[in-house]
Each structure stands twice: as structure tokens, then as C-alpha cells.
C-alpha positions as a printed Julia matrix, in Angstrom:
77×3 Matrix{Float64}:
 44.2   -14.85  -28.44
 44.25  -11.21  -29.83
 43.79   -8.03  -28.13
 41.28   -5.36  -29.28
 43.9    -3.76  -31.34
 44.32   -7.05  -33.33
 47.83   -7.78  -31.96
 48.59  -11.1   -30.29
 48.24  -10.94  -26.55
 51.66  -11.4   -24.77
 52.01  -14.41  -22.56
 50.91  -14.06  -18.96
 54.62  -14.51  -17.78
 55.52  -11.42  -19.78
 52.56   -9.51  -18.31
 53.55  -10.44  -14.76
 57.11   -9.42  -15.27
 56.07   -5.92  -16.38
 53.53   -5.5   -13.75
 55.74   -6.76  -10.95
 58.5    -4.35  -11.89
 57.01   -1.66   -9.54
 60.16    0.6    -9.56
 60.26    0.86  -13.27
 56.64    1.85  -13.54
 57.46    5.55  -14.15
 59.49    4.6   -17.27
 56.49    2.56  -18.69
 53.67    4.94  -17.55
 54.8     8.54  -18.02
 52.04    9.77  -15.76
 53.5     7.96  -12.82
 55.96   10.32  -11.14
 57.37    7.99   -8.61
 56.95    4.32   -7.7
 58.37    2.29   -4.71
 57.92   -0.97   -3.08
 57.06   -1.13    0.65
 58.1    -4.51    1.57
 61.61   -5.91    1.61
 62.57   -9.14    0.07
 61.25  -11.09   -3.05
 58.2    -9.66   -4.66
 55.38  -11.99   -4.0
 51.5   -11.98   -3.84
 50.37   -9.43   -1.37
 53.71   -7.33   -1.53
 52.79   -3.64   -1.01
 53.86   -0.65   -3.25
 53.08    3.06   -3.6
 53.13    5.31   -6.6
 52.32    9.03   -7.23
 50.69   10.77  -10.28
 49.91   14.3   -11.02
 46.29   15.02   -9.75
 44.03   16.68  -12.26
 42.54   20.1   -11.58
 39.1    20.08   -9.96
 36.81   22.89   -9.51
 38.21   23.58   -5.98
 41.78   22.72   -6.55
 44.64   23.47   -9.13
 46.12   20.45  -10.98
 49.59   20.79   -9.3
 49.17   18.14   -6.55
 50.07   14.6    -6.5
 47.67   11.6    -6.1
 49.19    8.76   -3.99
 48.02    5.35   -4.61
 48.91    2.32   -2.72
 48.16   -1.29   -3.74
 49.2    -4.99   -3.44
 50.79   -7.2    -6.03
 48.3    -9.67   -7.45
 48.77  -13.43   -7.53
 51.08  -14.64  -10.13
 49.35  -16.23  -13.13
């Protein structure tokens, strides 16, 4: 299978390893300022994490704040 850019799609295992490495998200996605896991132990389906990114300016705020997002790790392919 090929991506929209014409490159071969990486194997699901490779994608999982990148997505599951929550702590390194700021390295892979420069807009992410901080990232942390919220659960101890082995990363598994349903594990929680939190990351922060700069919030864009809006008509009522300046763009200096942070947007905090929380999520759960999806099921492994």
C-alpha cells in the first residue's frame, strides 16, 4: 500500500512503536511542548497520557497559553 505522497506505508508495528512512545512525542512533533504518561507499568490499550502544545491566538486571547490534551492509547494493531 502507498501513502498519498507515493511512499510505501510503514508496517503497522512501526506505526504502533512510534505512537506508543508518548515521552518522545515532543521530539517527533515539535509543536508538542511536553508529554507524559499518566499510568505506571507497561504501556497497553487504555493507558493514559497528557501533552501540551502552544494554543493559537484567538480574538479574545493571546497565543502564549498552552493547550493540554489528554488521551488514551489505542488498541495495538
